[in-house]
C-alpha positions in Angstrom: 0.0 0.0 0.0 1.1 3.5 -0.8 2.4 5.3 2.3 0.7 8.6 3.2 2.7 11.8 2.6 1.3 14.7 4.5 3.6 17.7 4.6 5.7 18.9 1.7 6.9 22.0 3.4 10.2 22.0 5.4 9.0 25.1 7.2 6.0 23.3 8.8 5.7 23.4 12.5 7.8 20.6 14.2 6.8 19.0 17.5 9.0 16.6 19.5 7.2 14.1 21.7 9.1 12.4 24.5 7.6 9.3 26.2 9.1 7.9 29.4 9.0 4.2 30.2 6.2 4.6 32.7 4.0 6.1 30.0 4.6 3.4 27.5 4.2 0.6 30.0 1.4 2.2 31.9 3.1 1.0 35.1 3.3 -2.6 34.0 6.4 -4.7 33.3 6.0 -4.5 29.6 5.0 -2.2 26.7 1.3 -1.4 26.6 0.5 -1.8 23.0 -3.1 -0.4 23.2 -1.8 2.8 24.8 1.0 3.0 22.2 -1.6 2.6 19.5 -3.5 5.5 21.0 -0.3 7.6 20.8 0.2 6.6 17.2 -3.4 7.5 16.4 -2.7 11.0 17.8 0.5 11.3 15.8 -1.4 10.6 12.7 -3.9 13.4 13.5 -1.0 15.8 14.1 0.3 15.0 10.6 -3.1 15.7 9.1 -2.9 19.0 11.0 0.2 19.8 9.0 2.7 19.2 11.8 6.0 17.4 11.6 6.5 14.9 14.4 9.6 13.5 16.1 9.4 10.9 18.8 12.0 10.3 21.6 11.2 7.0 23.2 12.3 5.1 26.3 11.3 1.5 26.9 14.1 -0.6 25.4 15.1 -2.2 28.7 11.4 -2.9 29.6 10.8 -4.4 26.2 14.0 -6.6 26.5 12.9 -7.9 29.9 9.4 -8.8 28.5 10.9 -10.5 25.4 13.2 -12.6 27.6 10.3 -13.4 29.9 11.5 -11.3 32.9 14.8 -13.0 33.6 16.6 -12.7 36.9 19.8 -10.9 36.1 22.6 -9.4 38.2 22.2 -5.6 38.6 25.2 -4.8 36.4 25.7 -2.4 33.5 26.3 -5.3 31.2 22.9 -6.8 32.1 21.1 -3.5 31.4 23.0 -3.1 28.1 22.1 -6.7 27.1 18.4 -6.0 27.8 18.6 -2.8 25.8 20.3 -4.6 22.9 17.5 -7.2 22.9 14.7 -4.7 23.6 15.6 -2.0 21.2 14.6 -4.2 18.2 11.4 -5.1 20.0 10.6 -1.5 20.8 11.2 -0.2 17.2 9.3 -3.2 15.8 6.3 -2.3 18.0 6.4 1.3 16.8 6.7 0.2 13.2 3.8 -2.2 13.4 1.5 0.4 15.0 2.5 3.2 12.6 2.0 0.9 9.7 -1.7 0.7 10.6 -1.9 4.4 9.6 0.5 3.9 6.6 3.2 6.1 8.1 6.9 5.4 7.7 9.2 5.6 10.6 13.0 5.8 10.8 15.2 4.8 13.8 18.0 6.9 15.2 20.2 5.8 18.1 22.3 8.5 19.6 24.9 8.9 22.4 26.5 12.1 23.7 29.5 11.3 21.4 27.2 11.8 18.4 26.3 15.3 19.7 29.4 16.6 21.4 31.6 16.8 18.2 30.4 19.6 15.9 30.8 17.5 12.7 28.8 14.6 14.1 26.3 17.0 15.5 25.7 18.4 12.0 25.6 14.9 10.5 22.9 13.9 13.1 20.9 17.1 12.3 21.1 16.5 8.6 19.9 12.9 9.0 17.0 14.0 11.2 16.0 16.7 8.8 16.2 14.3 5.8 13.8 12.0 7.6 11.3 14.8 8.3 11.6 16.2 4.7 10.6 12.8 3.4 7.6 12.5 5.7 9.2 9.9 7.9 8.7 10.1 11.6 12.1 9.8 13.4 12.0 7.4 16.4 14.9 8.3 18.6 16.4 6.7 21.6 19.8 6.7 23.4 22.0 3.8 22.3 22.0 2.2 25.7 23.5 -1.1 24.3 26.9 0.6 23.8 26.7 3.8 25.9 28.9 4.1 28.9 28.6 6.7 31.6 31.2 8.8 29.8 29.2 9.0 26.6 25.6 8.9 27.8 23.4 11.9 27.5 22.1 10.7 30.8 18.3 10.5 30.4 15.8 10.9 27.6 14.5 14.2 29.0 17.8 15.9 28.2 18.1 13.8 25.0 14.7 15.1 23.8 15.8 18.7 24.4 18.9 18.2 22.3 16.8 16.4 19.6 14.4 19.4 19.6 17.4 21.6 18.9 18.6 19.3 16.1 15.1 19.4 14.6 14.8 23.2 15.0 11.5 22.3 16.7 8.7 24.7 17.7 7.5 22.7 20.7 8.7 19.9 23.0 6.1 17.8 24.8 7.5 15.9 27.8 4.8 13.2 28.4 5.1 11.8 31.8 3.2 10.0 34.6 2.7 13.3 36.4 0.3 16.1 35.8 3.0 18.7 35.6 5.1 20.8 37.9 3.5 21.6 41.3 4.4 24.3 43.8 5.2 21.6 46.3 5.3 17.8 46.4 1.7 16.6 45.8 2.4 13.2 47.3 3.0 14.8 50.7 1.1 18.0 50.5 -2.6 17.7 49.5 -2.7 21.5 49.1 -0.1 21.5 46.3 -1.1 23.4 43.3 -0.2 22.8 39.7 1.9 25.6 38.1 0.3 26.1 34.7 2.9 28.5 33.2 6.6 29.1 34.0 7.8 32.4 32.4 11.4 31.9 33.4 13.2 28.9 35.1 14.9 30.1 38.2 16.8 28.5 41.1 13.4 28.4 43.0 11.9 26.5 40.1 14.7 24.0 40.2 14.4 23.6 44.0 10.7 22.8 43.6 11.4 20.3 41.0 14.0 18.6 43.1 11.3 17.7 45.5 9.0 16.3 42.9 10.7 13.3 41.5 8.5 10.4 40.7 11.1 7.7 41.1 9.9 6.0 37.9 12.3 5.6 35.0 15.7 7.4 34.8 14.4 10.9 34.7 12.4 12.7 37.4 10.9 16.2 37.5 14.3 17.8 38.0 15.6 16.4 34.7 12.5 17.7 32.9 13.2 21.2 34.2 16.7 20.9 32.9 15.4 19.8 29.6 12.9 22.7 29.5 15.7 25.1 30.4 17.8 24.0 27.5 14.9 23.9 25.0 13.4 27.3 25.9 16.8 29.0 25.4 16.5 27.9 21.8 13.0 29.4 21.4 11.4 25.9 21.9 8.2 26.1 24.0 8.2 23.1 26.4 5.2 21.5 28.1 5.2 18.8 30.8 1.9 17.0 30.6 0.3 13.7 31.7 0.9 11.1 29.0 -2.1 9.0 30.0 -4.7 11.8 29.7 -7.2 11.2 26.9 -6.2 12.8 23.6 -3.5 14.8 25.4 -1.1 15.1 22.4 -3.8 16.4 20.0 -5.1 18.7 22.7 -1.7 20.2 23.3 -1.2 20.7 19.6 -4.5 22.5 19.4 -3.3 24.9 22.1 -5.2 23.7 25.1 -3.7 24.4 28.5 -2.6 21.1 30.0 0.2 20.5 32.4 2.9 23.0 32.8 4.0 25.2 29.9 7.5 26.7 29.9 7.6 29.9 27.8 10.4 30.1 25.3 12.7 33.1 25.0 11.8 35.6 22.3 14.8 34.7 20.2 16.5 31.5 19.1 20.2 31.0 19.4 22.3 30.9 16.3 22.7 27.4 14.9 26.5 27.4 15.3 26.0 27.8 19.1 23.7 24.8 19.4 26.3 22.1 19.8 27.7 23.9 22.9 24.9 22.5 25.0 25.7 18.9 24.0 29.5 19.3 24.1 31.3 18.1 27.2 32.9 20.9 29.2 36.7 20.5 29.0 37.3 23.0 31.8 36.3 26.3 33.2 37.5 29.8 33.6 36.8 32.0 36.7 36.2 35.6 35.8 36.3 38.8 37.9 33.2 41.0 38.6 33.9 43.3 35.8 34.0 40.5 33.2 30.9 39.0 34.8 28.9 42.2 34.3 30.2 42.7 30.8 29.1 39.1 29.8 25.7 39.3 31.5 24.7 42.9 30.7 26.8 44.3 27.9 26.8 41.4 25.5 30.6 41.4 25.6 33.2 38.8 24.7 35.5 37.5 27.4 38.9 39.3 27.4 42.0 37.7 28.9 42.2 40.6 31.4 39.0 39.4 33.0 40.2 35.9 33.7 41.3 35.1 37.2 41.8 31.4 37.1 41.9 28.6 34.4 40.9 25.1 35.4 41.4 21.9 33.4 43.4 21.0 30.3 41.7 21.8 27.0 42.5 22.5 23.4 41.5 25.5 21.3 37.9 25.2 20.2 36.7 23.1 23.2 33.7 24.1 25.3 34.2 25.7 28.7 32.1 26.9 31.6 32.5 30.5 32.4 32.1 31.1 36.1 32.0 34.0 38.5 34.1 34.2 41.7 31.4 32.3 43.6 31.6 29.4 41.2 28.2 30.0 39.5 28.2 29.2 35.8 27.4 32.3 33.8 27.9 31.1 30.3 29.2 28.3 28.1 31.8 29.3 25.5 34.3 28.0 23.0 37.9 28.7 23.8 40.0 30.7 21.4 43.2 29.6 23.1 44.2 26.3 24.8 44.6 26.0 28.5 48.3 26.6 28.6 48.0 29.8 26.5 45.1 31.1 28.7 47.2 30.5 31.8 49.9 32.7 30.3 47.6 35.6 29.1 45.0 35.6 31.9 44.9 38.9 33.7 46.8 40.7 30.9 45.5 43.2 28.3 44.7 42.0 24.8 47.5 44.1 23.3 50.1 42.0 25.2 49.0 38.6 23.8 51.5 38.5 21.0 54.4 39.5 23.2 53.4 36.9 25.8 52.7 34.0 23.4 54.6 34.8 20.3 51.4 34.5 18.3 47.7 35.4 18.6 44.3 34.1 17.5 42.6 37.4 18.1 42.2 39.7 21.1 39.5 37.7 23.0 39.7 34.6 25.1 36.1 33.6 24.2 34.2 35.4 21.5 30.6 36.5 22.1 29.5 34.7 18.9 30.8 31.4 20.4 29.2 32.0 23.8 25.8 31.1 25.3 24.8 33.1 28.4 22.9 31.1 31.0 21.9 33.8 33.5 
Protein backbone atom coordinates (compact mmCIF):
# COMPACT_ATOMS: atom_id res chain seq x y z
CA UNK A 1 0.00 0.00 0.00
CA UNK A 2 1.15 3.51 -0.80
CA UNK A 3 2.35 5.30 2.31
CA UNK A 4 0.70 8.61 3.15
CA UNK A 5 2.69 11.80 2.58
CA UNK A 6 1.25 14.70 4.52
CA UNK A 7 3.60 17.66 4.56
CA UNK A 8 5.68 18.93 1.65
CA UNK A 9 6.91 22.03 3.45
CA UNK A 10 10.20 22.05 5.36
CA UNK A 11 8.99 25.13 7.24
CA UNK A 12 6.01 23.29 8.75
CA UNK A 13 5.71 23.37 12.52
CA UNK A 14 7.77 20.64 14.20
CA UNK A 15 6.82 18.99 17.49
CA UNK A 16 9.04 16.64 19.52
CA UNK A 17 7.20 14.11 21.70
CA UNK A 18 9.10 12.43 24.54
CA UNK A 19 7.64 9.31 26.16
CA UNK A 20 9.05 7.86 29.36
CA UNK A 21 9.00 4.16 30.16
CA UNK A 22 6.21 4.61 32.71
CA UNK A 23 3.98 6.14 30.03
CA UNK A 24 4.65 3.39 27.46
CA UNK A 25 4.21 0.58 29.97
CA UNK A 26 1.37 2.18 31.94
CA UNK A 27 3.14 1.02 35.08
CA UNK A 28 3.27 -2.62 33.99
CA UNK A 29 6.43 -4.70 33.35
CA UNK A 30 5.99 -4.54 29.56
CA UNK A 31 5.04 -2.18 26.73
CA UNK A 32 1.32 -1.40 26.64
CA UNK A 33 0.45 -1.80 22.97
CA UNK A 34 -3.11 -0.43 23.19
CA UNK A 35 -1.80 2.77 24.78
CA UNK A 36 1.02 3.01 22.23
CA UNK A 37 -1.56 2.59 19.46
CA UNK A 38 -3.48 5.51 20.95
CA UNK A 39 -0.27 7.57 20.82
CA UNK A 40 0.22 6.59 17.18
CA UNK A 41 -3.37 7.55 16.37
CA UNK A 42 -2.75 11.01 17.81
CA UNK A 43 0.50 11.35 15.85
CA UNK A 44 -1.44 10.57 12.67
CA UNK A 45 -3.87 13.37 13.54
CA UNK A 46 -0.96 15.78 14.10
CA UNK A 47 0.35 14.98 10.64
CA UNK A 48 -3.07 15.69 9.14
CA UNK A 49 -2.92 19.03 10.97
CA UNK A 50 0.25 19.75 8.97
CA UNK A 51 2.72 19.20 11.81
CA UNK A 52 6.04 17.37 11.56
CA UNK A 53 6.46 14.86 14.39
CA UNK A 54 9.59 13.53 16.10
CA UNK A 55 9.43 10.89 18.84
CA UNK A 56 12.00 10.34 21.59
CA UNK A 57 11.18 7.01 23.16
CA UNK A 58 12.26 5.14 26.25
CA UNK A 59 11.29 1.52 26.91
CA UNK A 60 14.05 -0.60 25.38
CA UNK A 61 15.07 -2.23 28.67
CA UNK A 62 11.44 -2.93 29.60
CA UNK A 63 10.85 -4.44 26.15
CA UNK A 64 13.96 -6.59 26.54
CA UNK A 65 12.86 -7.91 29.92
CA UNK A 66 9.44 -8.80 28.54
CA UNK A 67 10.86 -10.49 25.42
CA UNK A 68 13.19 -12.62 27.57
CA UNK A 69 10.29 -13.41 29.93
CA UNK A 70 11.48 -11.34 32.89
CA UNK A 71 14.83 -13.04 33.58
CA UNK A 72 16.57 -12.73 36.94
CA UNK A 73 19.83 -10.92 36.14
CA UNK A 74 22.61 -9.42 38.23
CA UNK A 75 22.23 -5.63 38.63
CA UNK A 76 25.18 -4.79 36.36
CA UNK A 77 25.66 -2.36 33.49
CA UNK A 78 26.28 -5.31 31.20
CA UNK A 79 22.87 -6.79 32.12
CA UNK A 80 21.12 -3.51 31.36
CA UNK A 81 22.99 -3.12 28.07
CA UNK A 82 22.09 -6.68 27.12
CA UNK A 83 18.43 -5.98 27.83
CA UNK A 84 18.62 -2.76 25.83
CA UNK A 85 20.25 -4.57 22.89
CA UNK A 86 17.48 -7.20 22.88
CA UNK A 87 14.69 -4.75 23.65
CA UNK A 88 15.56 -1.99 21.20
CA UNK A 89 14.64 -4.18 18.23
CA UNK A 90 11.38 -5.15 19.96
CA UNK A 91 10.63 -1.50 20.75
CA UNK A 92 11.20 -0.24 17.23
CA UNK A 93 9.30 -3.20 15.78
CA UNK A 94 6.33 -2.33 17.97
CA UNK A 95 6.39 1.31 16.83
CA UNK A 96 6.75 0.18 13.20
CA UNK A 97 3.80 -2.23 13.37
CA UNK A 98 1.55 0.37 14.98
CA UNK A 99 2.48 3.22 12.62
CA UNK A 100 2.01 0.87 9.66
CA UNK A 101 -1.70 0.69 10.56
CA UNK A 102 -1.85 4.38 9.57
CA UNK A 103 0.45 3.93 6.56
CA UNK A 104 3.15 6.09 8.10
CA UNK A 105 6.88 5.45 7.67
CA UNK A 106 9.24 5.63 10.64
CA UNK A 107 13.03 5.77 10.85
CA UNK A 108 15.20 4.78 13.82
CA UNK A 109 18.03 6.94 15.16
CA UNK A 110 20.17 5.77 18.11
CA UNK A 111 22.32 8.48 19.65
CA UNK A 112 24.92 8.93 22.36
CA UNK A 113 26.54 12.07 23.67
CA UNK A 114 29.51 11.28 21.43
CA UNK A 115 27.22 11.83 18.44
CA UNK A 116 26.29 15.28 19.74
CA UNK A 117 29.43 16.64 21.40
CA UNK A 118 31.55 16.79 18.24
CA UNK A 119 30.44 19.58 15.92
CA UNK A 120 30.79 17.53 12.72
CA UNK A 121 28.84 14.59 14.14
CA UNK A 122 26.26 17.01 15.55
CA UNK A 123 25.73 18.44 12.05
CA UNK A 124 25.55 14.94 10.54
CA UNK A 125 22.87 13.93 13.07
CA UNK A 126 20.95 17.11 12.31
CA UNK A 127 21.12 16.47 8.57
CA UNK A 128 19.86 12.89 9.00
CA UNK A 129 16.99 14.02 11.20
CA UNK A 130 15.96 16.74 8.78
CA UNK A 131 16.19 14.33 5.83
CA UNK A 132 13.75 11.99 7.57
CA UNK A 133 11.34 14.84 8.25
CA UNK A 134 11.64 16.23 4.74
CA UNK A 135 10.62 12.81 3.39
CA UNK A 136 7.58 12.53 5.67
CA UNK A 137 9.22 9.89 7.86
CA UNK A 138 8.70 10.09 11.62
CA UNK A 139 12.07 9.78 13.41
CA UNK A 140 11.97 7.42 16.40
CA UNK A 141 14.95 8.32 18.60
CA UNK A 142 16.45 6.67 21.65
CA UNK A 143 19.78 6.72 23.42
CA UNK A 144 22.00 3.85 22.30
CA UNK A 145 22.03 2.16 25.72
CA UNK A 146 23.47 -1.06 24.32
CA UNK A 147 26.87 0.57 23.80
CA UNK A 148 26.72 3.78 25.86
CA UNK A 149 28.92 4.10 28.92
CA UNK A 150 28.60 6.71 31.64
CA UNK A 151 31.15 8.85 29.82
CA UNK A 152 29.19 9.01 26.56
CA UNK A 153 25.59 8.86 27.79
CA UNK A 154 23.39 11.90 27.48
CA UNK A 155 22.10 10.71 30.84
CA UNK A 156 18.34 10.52 30.41
CA UNK A 157 15.81 10.86 27.62
CA UNK A 158 14.48 14.16 28.98
CA UNK A 159 17.77 15.87 28.15
CA UNK A 160 18.08 13.84 24.96
CA UNK A 161 14.68 15.13 23.84
CA UNK A 162 15.79 18.73 24.39
CA UNK A 163 18.89 18.15 22.28
CA UNK A 164 16.79 16.42 19.61
CA UNK A 165 14.40 19.39 19.61
CA UNK A 166 17.41 21.62 18.94
CA UNK A 167 18.60 19.31 16.15
CA UNK A 168 15.14 19.39 14.57
CA UNK A 169 14.79 23.17 15.02
CA UNK A 170 11.47 22.30 16.67
CA UNK A 171 8.75 24.71 17.70
CA UNK A 172 7.51 22.71 20.68
CA UNK A 173 8.68 19.91 22.98
CA UNK A 174 6.11 17.80 24.84
CA UNK A 175 7.48 15.85 27.81
CA UNK A 176 4.78 13.23 28.35
CA UNK A 177 5.10 11.76 31.81
CA UNK A 178 3.23 9.97 34.61
CA UNK A 179 2.71 13.29 36.41
CA UNK A 180 0.26 16.13 35.82
CA UNK A 181 3.02 18.73 35.55
CA UNK A 182 5.08 20.83 37.94
CA UNK A 183 3.50 21.58 41.31
CA UNK A 184 4.45 24.32 43.78
CA UNK A 185 5.25 21.56 46.30
CA UNK A 186 5.29 17.78 46.36
CA UNK A 187 1.67 16.64 45.77
CA UNK A 188 2.44 13.25 47.32
CA UNK A 189 3.04 14.80 50.72
CA UNK A 190 1.07 18.04 50.46
CA UNK A 191 -2.61 17.70 49.49
CA UNK A 192 -2.75 21.48 49.06
CA UNK A 193 -0.07 21.45 46.34
CA UNK A 194 -1.11 23.44 43.27
CA UNK A 195 -0.23 22.82 39.65
CA UNK A 196 1.91 25.56 38.08
CA UNK A 197 0.32 26.11 34.69
CA UNK A 198 2.89 28.52 33.23
CA UNK A 199 6.56 29.14 33.98
CA UNK A 200 7.79 32.36 32.40
CA UNK A 201 11.41 31.86 33.44
CA UNK A 202 13.20 28.95 35.07
CA UNK A 203 14.91 30.10 38.25
CA UNK A 204 16.77 28.52 41.15
CA UNK A 205 13.43 28.42 42.95
CA UNK A 206 11.90 26.46 40.07
CA UNK A 207 14.73 23.96 40.21
CA UNK A 208 14.37 23.64 43.98
CA UNK A 209 10.66 22.84 43.63
CA UNK A 210 11.41 20.26 40.95
CA UNK A 211 14.05 18.64 43.13
CA UNK A 212 11.31 17.66 45.53
CA UNK A 213 8.95 16.32 42.89
CA UNK A 214 10.75 13.29 41.50
CA UNK A 215 8.47 10.36 40.72
CA UNK A 216 11.11 7.68 41.07
CA UNK A 217 9.90 5.98 37.87
CA UNK A 218 12.31 5.61 34.97
CA UNK A 219 15.68 7.36 34.84
CA UNK A 220 14.37 10.90 34.74
CA UNK A 221 12.35 12.67 37.42
CA UNK A 222 10.90 16.18 37.45
CA UNK A 223 14.30 17.79 37.96
CA UNK A 224 15.61 16.36 34.67
CA UNK A 225 12.51 17.67 32.92
CA UNK A 226 13.19 21.15 34.25
CA UNK A 227 16.75 20.91 32.94
CA UNK A 228 15.43 19.81 29.56
CA UNK A 229 12.92 22.66 29.51
CA UNK A 230 15.68 25.11 30.43
CA UNK A 231 17.79 23.96 27.49
CA UNK A 232 14.93 23.90 24.99
CA UNK A 233 13.40 27.26 25.91
CA UNK A 234 16.76 28.99 25.44
CA UNK A 235 16.52 27.93 21.81
CA UNK A 236 13.03 29.35 21.39
CA UNK A 237 11.35 25.95 21.85
CA UNK A 238 8.21 26.07 23.98
CA UNK A 239 8.21 23.09 26.36
CA UNK A 240 5.24 21.45 28.06
CA UNK A 241 5.25 18.81 30.79
CA UNK A 242 1.95 16.97 30.56
CA UNK A 243 0.30 13.69 31.68
CA UNK A 244 0.93 11.09 29.02
CA UNK A 245 -2.10 9.02 30.03
CA UNK A 246 -4.70 11.78 29.70
CA UNK A 247 -7.19 11.15 26.93
CA UNK A 248 -6.17 12.77 23.62
CA UNK A 249 -3.48 14.82 25.40
CA UNK A 250 -1.14 15.13 22.40
CA UNK A 251 -3.80 16.43 20.02
CA UNK A 252 -5.15 18.73 22.71
CA UNK A 253 -1.69 20.24 23.29
CA UNK A 254 -1.18 20.70 19.56
CA UNK A 255 -4.51 22.53 19.43
CA UNK A 256 -3.29 24.93 22.09
CA UNK A 257 -5.24 23.66 25.08
CA UNK A 258 -3.74 24.43 28.50
CA UNK A 259 -2.65 21.11 29.99
CA UNK A 260 0.16 20.46 32.44
CA UNK A 261 2.93 23.02 32.84
CA UNK A 262 4.04 25.23 29.95
CA UNK A 263 7.53 26.74 29.91
CA UNK A 264 7.60 29.90 27.84
CA UNK A 265 10.41 30.10 25.32
CA UNK A 266 12.72 33.07 24.98
CA UNK A 267 11.82 35.59 22.31
CA UNK A 268 14.79 34.66 20.17
CA UNK A 269 16.51 31.46 19.09
CA UNK A 270 20.23 30.98 19.43
CA UNK A 271 22.35 30.87 16.33
CA UNK A 272 22.69 27.38 14.88
CA UNK A 273 26.45 27.39 15.30
CA UNK A 274 26.01 27.81 19.06
CA UNK A 275 23.66 24.85 19.40
CA UNK A 276 26.25 22.13 19.81
CA UNK A 277 27.72 23.91 22.87
CA UNK A 278 24.92 22.51 25.04
CA UNK A 279 25.73 18.94 24.00
CA UNK A 280 29.50 19.31 24.08
CA UNK A 281 31.35 18.10 27.20
CA UNK A 282 32.88 20.95 29.16
CA UNK A 283 36.65 20.46 29.03
CA UNK A 284 37.34 22.97 31.78
CA UNK A 285 36.29 26.28 33.18
CA UNK A 286 37.50 29.83 33.60
CA UNK A 287 36.84 31.96 36.66
CA UNK A 288 36.25 35.61 35.80
CA UNK A 289 36.26 38.79 37.87
CA UNK A 290 33.24 40.96 38.64
CA UNK A 291 33.92 43.33 35.77
CA UNK A 292 33.99 40.52 33.23
CA UNK A 293 30.86 38.97 34.79
CA UNK A 294 28.93 42.20 34.34
CA UNK A 295 30.22 42.67 30.80
CA UNK A 296 29.14 39.15 29.80
CA UNK A 297 25.73 39.28 31.45
CA UNK A 298 24.68 42.85 30.72
CA UNK A 299 26.84 44.29 27.94
CA UNK A 300 26.84 41.37 25.47
CA UNK A 301 30.63 41.39 25.55
CA UNK A 302 33.24 38.80 24.66
CA UNK A 303 35.52 37.52 27.41
CA UNK A 304 38.89 39.27 27.36
CA UNK A 305 42.05 37.74 28.89
CA UNK A 306 42.19 40.61 31.39
CA UNK A 307 38.96 39.42 33.00
CA UNK A 308 40.16 35.87 33.67
CA UNK A 309 41.25 35.15 37.23
CA UNK A 310 41.76 31.39 37.06
CA UNK A 311 41.91 28.62 34.44
CA UNK A 312 40.91 25.07 35.40
CA UNK A 313 41.38 21.88 33.39
CA UNK A 314 43.40 21.03 30.30
CA UNK A 315 41.74 21.78 27.00
CA UNK A 316 42.48 22.52 23.38
CA UNK A 317 41.52 25.54 21.35
CA UNK A 318 37.90 25.16 20.21
CA UNK A 319 36.69 23.07 23.16
CA UNK A 320 33.70 24.09 25.27
CA UNK A 321 34.23 25.71 28.67
CA UNK A 322 32.10 26.85 31.57
CA UNK A 323 32.53 30.54 32.38
CA UNK A 324 32.05 31.06 36.13
CA UNK A 325 32.05 33.99 38.51
CA UNK A 326 34.10 34.19 41.70
CA UNK A 327 31.38 32.30 43.60
CA UNK A 328 31.58 29.38 41.19
CA UNK A 329 28.23 30.01 39.49
CA UNK A 330 28.23 29.20 35.77
CA UNK A 331 27.35 32.34 33.83
CA UNK A 332 27.86 31.07 30.30
CA UNK A 333 29.23 28.34 28.07
CA UNK A 334 31.81 29.30 25.48
CA UNK A 335 34.30 27.97 22.96
CA UNK A 336 37.92 28.67 23.83
CA UNK A 337 39.97 30.74 21.38
CA UNK A 338 43.17 29.56 23.11
CA UNK A 339 44.20 26.32 24.78
CA UNK A 340 44.57 26.02 28.54
CA UNK A 341 48.34 26.56 28.55
CA UNK A 342 48.00 29.77 26.55
CA UNK A 343 45.12 31.07 28.68
CA UNK A 344 47.17 30.49 31.81
CA UNK A 345 49.88 32.70 30.32
CA UNK A 346 47.64 35.55 29.13
CA UNK A 347 45.03 35.59 31.94
CA UNK A 348 44.86 38.94 33.69
CA UNK A 349 46.75 40.67 30.85
CA UNK A 350 45.55 43.22 28.32
CA UNK A 351 44.73 41.99 24.84
CA UNK A 352 47.52 44.06 23.34
CA UNK A 353 50.05 41.96 25.25
CA UNK A 354 48.99 38.58 23.79
CA UNK A 355 51.53 38.47 20.96
CA UNK A 356 54.39 39.49 23.22
CA UNK A 357 53.44 36.86 25.78
CA UNK A 358 52.75 33.96 23.41
CA UNK A 359 54.64 34.85 20.25
CA UNK A 360 51.38 34.55 18.28
CA UNK A 361 47.71 35.37 18.63
CA UNK A 362 44.30 34.07 17.53
CA UNK A 363 42.60 37.38 18.15
CA UNK A 364 42.23 39.71 21.12
CA UNK A 365 39.53 37.74 23.02
CA UNK A 366 39.68 34.58 25.10
CA UNK A 367 36.11 33.56 24.21
CA UNK A 368 34.21 35.41 21.50
CA UNK A 369 30.61 36.49 22.10
CA UNK A 370 29.55 34.72 18.89
CA UNK A 371 30.80 31.45 20.40
CA UNK A 372 29.16 31.96 23.79
CA UNK A 373 25.77 31.08 25.28
CA UNK A 374 24.83 33.14 28.35
CA UNK A 375 22.91 31.15 30.96
CA UNK A 376 21.87 33.79 33.48
